N, C-alpha and C positions, 0 to 999 in steps of 0.2 A: 637413657642411652645416648641421646644427642648431647646432653650437657655434662656428661661425666666420662671423659675419654678413657681414664684408667679403669673405671668399672666396666666400660665397654670391652676393654682388653681382657679383663678377668672373665667376663661373660663368654666371649668368643673362645677363650682357651678352654673353659669348662665344657662348652658345647662340643667342641672338636674332640676333647678327651672322652666325654661320655659316649659319643657316637662310636668312637674306636673301641671302647670297652664293650659295648653291645655287640659289635662285630666279632670281637675275639671270643666272647662268651658263647655265641652260637657255634663258632668254629671249634672251640675246645670241647663243647658238649658232643658235637658230631664226631670229633676225633676219638674221644674217650669211648663213646658208644660203639664206634666201628672197631676199635682195637681191642676192647675188652669184652664187648657184648653183654655187659652187666649194668643193670639199672643202678645197683648199689654204687658202682664206680662213678656214675654221673652224679649221684647224690653226694658222694664224698667230695667231688669237685666243687659243687655248689656250697656245701658247708665250709670247705676250706676257704673259698673266696669271700663268703658272706659272714659266717659266724665266728670263725677262729680269730680274725683280727680284732673283733670286738672285745675279746678277753684282754687285749693289751691297751685298751682305750685310755686308762689312766696315764700310761707312759706316752702314747702317741699324742694325746692332747697336751701334755707337759712340754713336748718338743716345740709346739707352736708358741708357747709362752716364753721359751728360753732363747730362741733365735729370731733373727729377722724373718718376718713372714714371707717376704718376697723370695729370700734365699731358700726357705723351707719348701715353698711351693715349686720352685724351679728344680731343686734337687730331687724332690719326690717324682716329678714328671720324668726327669732324666733316668732315675733308677727304674721306674716302671717301663720306660721305653727300652732300656738295656735288657731287662729281664724278659720282656716280650720278644725281643730280637733273639735272645738265647733260646727261648722256647720254640720260636719259629724255625730256627736253623737246625735244632737238634731233635725236636719232637720226641722228647725222652720217654722212657717207660713211666707207668703210672706213679710209682712212689716219688721219683724225682720230679715229675711234672707237678704233683701236688705240692711238693716243697717249694718249687719256683712260683707256683700260683699263690701260695700262702705268703711268700716274701713280697710279691707284687701287691697283694691285698693289704699287707701291713703298710707299705709305702702309700697306698691310696688312703688308708685309715689316718695316716699322718696328715695327708693333704686336706682331707675334708674339714676338720676343725680350723685349719689354717686359713682356708678359703673363706669360711664363714666369719672368722675373726677379722679378716681383712676388709669385709664390706663396710663396717662403720668408719674405717680409715679412708675409704675411697668415696663415700657418699655421705652427704650431710644428714643429720638426724631426722629431719622431716621427710626425707626421701627413702628411708629404710624399707617401709612397706612395699613401695613400688620396686625398689631394687631386689628385694627377696622374691617378689612375685615374678619379676622378669627373669631372674636367675632360675627359679623353679620351672618356669615355662620352657626356657632354653634347654635345661638339662633333661627334663622329662620328655620333651619333644625329641631330643637327640637319642634318648634310650628307645623311644618308640620307633624311630627311623632306622636305628642300627640293624635290627633283624631283617628289614626290607633290603637294606644295602648288602647285608650278608647273602641274602638269597640271590641278589643280582651278581655279586662278585664271585661267589663260590664256583659256579660253572666256568668262570673265566680264569681265575688264578688259583683255585684250590684252597685247602685249609692253610697251607704254609703262606700263601700269598695274602690271605685275609689277616693272618697274624702279623705279617710284615706291615700291612697297612695300619694296624693298630699301633705297632711300635713307632711308625712314622708320625702318627697323630700325637703321641706324647712329645716327640721332639718339636713338632710345630707348636704345640701348646706351650712348651718351655720357652720357645723363641718369642711368642706373643707376650708371655708374662714378663719377659725382660724389659718391656717398655713401661712397667708399673714402677712407681716410686718405692724406695726402700721403706720398710716399716719395722725399725729395730725394736727389740725387746726392752722392757724397762730394766732388765738385768745387765744391759750392755755396758753400763758404766761402773758396775760393781766389781771390786777387786776380788771379793770372796763370795761368789754367788752360791746359793744353796744347791745341793746335789739334785740330779734329775728325779731320784726316788723321793726325796723330800718334797719336791714340787708336785709329784704325782699324789702323794699323801695329802698335801695341803689342798689340792684340787678336789679330792673326794670329801675332805672335811668341809670345804666351802659349800658344796652342794647340800650336805647334811645340815649345815648351820644357817643357810640362807632360806627363809621360809618360802619366798616366791619361787625361787629356782627349784626347791625341793618339790613343791606342789605341782609345778608345771611338768617336771620330769616324771614324777610318780603317776600323774594323771595320764600323760602321753603313753607311758609304758604299759599301764593297765589297759588302755583302749587297744593298743597294739596286741597285747597278750590275748585278749578276747577275739579280736577281729582278724589277726594275721593269717588264720587258716582259710580265709575266703577263697584264695586262689585255687587251692585243692578242692574245696567244696563246690566251687562253680563248675569244675569239670564234671564231677559226679552229678550235680544238679541237672546239667544239660543232657548228659548221656543216659542216666539211669532214671531220673524222676520225670523230666520233660520229654524223654524219648527222642531227643534231637541228635543231629550228626556232629561231626567234627567242626564244621563251619560254625555251628551254634556256639561251640566252646570258644572258638576264636572271637566271635562277636561279644560274648560275655566278658572275656578277659580284656578285650579291647575297649569295652565301655568305660571301665575305670580310667584308662589312659585318656580317653576323649574327655571325660568329666574333669580330670586333672588339668588338662590344657585349657578348657573353658574356664575353670576356676581361677587359674593363674591370670588369664586375660582379664577377667572381671576384677580381680584384686589389684592388678597393675593399674587399672583405670580408676577404680573407686576405693581401693583399700585404705588410702590415706585418710578417708573420712570416717573410718570405723574405729571403735575401740578394739585394740588387739586382744585384750582379755576376753571380751565378749565374743570376738571372732574365734578365739581358741575353743571356747566352750561350744559354740555353734558348730565348729568343725568336728569336735568329738561327737556331738549328738547326731549330726547328719551322717557321718561315716558309720556310726553304729546302727542307727535306725535304717539306713540303707541296706545293711545286711539282714536286719530283722525282716524288712518288707520283701527282700529277695527270697527269703525262706518261705514266704507266703505266696510267691508268684505262681500263677497258673499257666504261664506261657513264656517262651523265650523273650518275646517283646517286652513283657512286664518286667522280667528280671533284668533285661538290658537297660530299661529306663531307670530302675532302682540303682543299678551299679553306676550308671552315669551320674546320678545325683550323689552317690557315695564318693565318686571321684572329686566332685566339687568340694565336698567336706574335707577330703584329704588335703586338697590344696590349701584350704583355710587353716587346717591344723599346722601345716608346714610353715606357711608365711607367718602366722601369728606366733608360733613358738620361737622361730628364729628371731623375729623382730623384738619380742619381749626379752629374750635372753641378751640380745645385743644392747638393749637399753638398760637392762637391770644389772648386768654383770660388769665389774670394773675391767678395763681393757687388759690389764696385766693378768687377769684370770680367765679371759674369754676362751682361749684355746683349750684349756683344761675342761672347762664346763661343757663346751661343744663336743670334745672328745669323749667324755664320760656319758654325755647325753646320747650321742649316736651309738656308742657302745652298748648302753643299756637297752636301747631300742632293738639292736641286733639280738641281744639275749632274749628279750621279750618275744620277738618274732620267732626265734628258734623254739622257745617253749610253746608257742602257739601251734607251730607245725607239729610238734610231738603230741601235745595234748589234744589238739584238734584232729589229728590223724586217728588217735585211739577212739575219740568220740565218733568220728565218721564210721569206723569199723563197727562200733557198737550200736549206732542208730542209723541215721541217714543224713543226706546233704541238707534237706529242709530243716530238720531238727537241729543240726549243727549250726546252721546260719541263724536260726531263731535264738539259740542259746548264746551265740557270739554277740548278736545284736542286743539282747537283753543285758548281758554282762557288760558290754561297752556302754550302754545307757546308764546302768547303775554306777559305773566308774565315772561317767560324766557328771551325774548328780553329786557324787561324793566330791569331785573336784570343784564343782560350782559352789558347794558349801564352804570349802576350805580356801578357795582362791582369793576372794575379796579381802579377808583379813590378812592373808599372807602378803598380798601386794601392797596393802596399806603400810605394813611394816617396812616395805622397801620403797615407799613413796611413789608408788605407781597407782594410777586411778583404778578403781574397781570396775567390774564388767558393766556397771550402769553408766560409767563415765565415757567421755569422748576424748579424742586427741591423742596424746603421746602414749597412753596405755593401750 
């Protein structure tokens, strides 16, 4: 942070924007719940904001590889700010609100791969682990702080006021990003560049053809597909199995966030000394076994500890996967790889919510967490068997190595 002024600007812009997003999510959920009185409407809001944009990930990632990354990020922030301003002023009925939320989420989906692709251009190669850890700490900390800020602001300015604050956060973020250098696309000098759809197809083809990228993406998505249901399962574990109150639910859900922040702090300090491939597998294993042991917990305190450890594993997964992809993928393909990677994770999470919900209804929270943990552990073992050979084909050290891998 001290030695990389432009990365510091990117970090600050991301923190401000993420905090604003958390604010507006709370406000929109309350608005939809109050105006419709339907839980389904709130679910539709969440699906529109999280899952729907992931279906466009081949296109949103290709945009990052086609234009100047600085221009892409600033444009996305301005578009999101304008859409939030429109939502705040109109507070439209549900169908139009969902359409505006979807449009804002698509702009955010374009921004995400662009911001990750920008990190290697702003930070030297030996600092990527620390940079990704610092970025993860800031954005996750902002997301955790957002609901607390919303609780403080809602009585003072109401739902419309909170949405206006989020709109302003995007404008501030765009202003901060203006201080970053231009990062033009490799297509900038071509007289006849390929079409956006051709770029999107080539991005998908690259992931399928690059062994290291393919194994990382498949392993990550498999672990998420098994473990993504834990948020819902923890609510039922606390209230139905452990016979605890609403405060216990908050503790269990907060434990993961606390573990995440601790994990990012540790990785920012010591991550450069570790093999990123080994760290990825360790993150897969810890996050999965954390859910497995949570399913065996006999008290809220034990479940809290296991979820805290799981959060550390999630931080390891995030930092290792981002760093490996930034080192493995050519710069001209990085936006598409990150776009498809995050889009696939969104699909895996949605599948986990649906499948896990059915499993919860058919069994119980402990059984669901046990199955999730076992499935994630099996996925980890399969990834561990495939990853060394895949990385050797891409000239990246295996999990037993040290240094740049």
